C-alpha angles and dihedrals in degrees: 000000000000117000088218096058108109113237129203131179121220127192139160127229122217092259093061096259117134123214126200131184136175116245124221139163090278096048134262123351130210114328129235122205120204138164092221119048090208088070091060092047093051092048095051124090118272115270094026117165106224119214108205142149101257132353091209089056099043111026101060088058091051092048090050087056092049095252114136121187127206100209141010144174112223106209095194095049090047089051091053092050092047094047089053092048090051092050092246098130117170097029114127112268102198120120088243090056092048090050091049091052090051094051099037093245124141108286113236117223120246114259115257116263110256128216116255119256110225115248098010136104092234098181089075092061107026121123105261135195116264112289115265115224118237093253091054092047090051091050093050091047091052091048091051090052089056092048092047089054089054096054123108093258108016096184092052093046092049088050091051093051091047093047095049091046087055089048091058089055089051092048093051091050092047091049090054097043097047130199112282107252131179107213092190092055090047092052091049091050091051092050092049092048103036105022128231122330117243120235112259096031129271128126120323119258099266093050091046090052092049091048089054091050091050092050091048090052091055095040094235140062111287128180102217093192088067111074093198091057091050093048089050092050092052090047089055087053090053097258118120117208134178093203143349095249114143095245091055099050107027095087097043118120100232131113092233094063099079097048090040093056091047091048092051092051094048095040089056090055091046094053100035102036106009133120094294091052091049092052092048102043111026118072131160091357096306137102109211115187117169109254114208119193117217093015094147132050092257092053096253117147124253134186126233101227134334099072092248093161093055104051107153114234093241091056091050085079086081093058099092129162120242117263109287091014134099139207115235105204116190129182121191108233115237090335100173098049089049090051090051089054091052099045096042092051089216102166096210094045092048091052092051091047090053096059121105095242142077107302097221091050090052091049092048089068090055100079102319100091091243093300103145095187092053091048091050092050090050093052094045089046090056092049098042100033103250098165105156136080115350088351090066092049093048092046090054090054090049091049091054092053101035106024098162093051094051091042089054094060092037089057091049091051092049091049090051093050089051092052095246126145113267123199139195119239092270095041111267105150131223111216119242121237114285093249093059114117116275094350127125131224119270113262101185131085110295137211131198128234126174094343095307121125110194115232095027128095112259129185088201101083090171089062090057089047090055089050096050091043088061095035095068091053102036092041093049088049089053089051090053090049091056090057091045091056093045091051093045092049090053094045093052097040093106093047131080087238119121130202103230107166140025131175123169098290102002131082130182124200122191110209145151112280092248092057096049099095091046090051092050090052091046090056092052092047092046091054093053092044091050090052093052094046094046102039106017128235102336131147090244116116129195108212125184135215101224131189129186107207144152093223125044093221090062092061095075 
């Protein structure tokens, strides 16, 4: 964070008045009171970093008024990161809660997360915690600065808070811009896939036909959308199943299997991205899910409603750029293994990850006889904890060639099994199990890995070890992605281009055709810059596979 970047604090009183003040080395300067926060933003110097309670609560209102900010510091997100770093999982993270802890007052609980309302910018109207006066906001901000300085790696932790604050700006802008979506193309796709809809509701023609075929195969009426009914029907045919998952039924010798698999695939499209979804979520040519940075323990993004991170490839045909515009779709190549090379500081692995070629192909020549698939399995086994059968053999070969890289994830797994705090490279912290000494239960969105649920007691310590083994890599990759987005947002600020989609290792920018090549280059440069900022000057490179297309489905 540059010392020369002007900083202003912005807070709202309970009567709807907003107060802003410049921040300097000696504290806050003269205050300005306004009814509209956009007035304060427009009056501040260019490039100001705004210190405010919550980007999700403030920035949509500014965007609606046409006021864009370059930088911010999100007090509530910083509080969440700091509480995690301090092992205080589950404590309320609101600015009001942080202020209460400072003053010894009763700590208010965080409001429950609400479900997204399709087609609305909900952050403008959500129930919010009580407003925090400017003096309280400044006190919390100062306390956080002290706590950041006390972390294991203060510079990294400051970088993480700055990067995630920038990510919330990106998310708000993406939520407002929306992903270009052709409703007419979507409807045509649904009709081609599912058949016509019958008057009065019910399943579309193709699903109804498949359901009839399935019932005929079993000799009685079966409702294929109900797994219990399908399991019962197979049991009556002498075939015992635990579930109706594809891998369990695809090799069965029964005439219902083929139409059942087809029904399951189409029924998923019908329920997740069918006509009802289209009516709910696509308006005025845009799909607007609510992107939420840091929505999982590892820091990966999630969406609140809309299923934006699970768009089937066939439905991507409906994601079409505006006339005269293009979609620049970029996928980071083998992102997590490259991150492992950077954070482990394994010299041999860093050199391989710095070559201008497919990473698994390069690794395959390092003890895997040129077998790319075997090399890939070995790397993924190290990251995800596959330590049996061929996975154990491949991991041993990887350990001989890249001992520091394998030791890095082994150490993370051991720390997890022992109930210790485990952190990403920049400092995001994985909670220990709930039965660890003097540690609280996780109170943030959770994800499962290998049977382990963070924040809950688990007799299976190996499951937690598998989780933390992956956490240090996946979480550090998520940290890198935050910096990528911040750099890309800055690089495209003077363009008409808009970031419209992000998922783990994929970013989509919607831009005029004449800006497309510049955007593609900006993505490549942002990836390299993010790597240098996050991990220092290493040989590791973070290349992208980039496509400039009119339709999302044509990118892959």
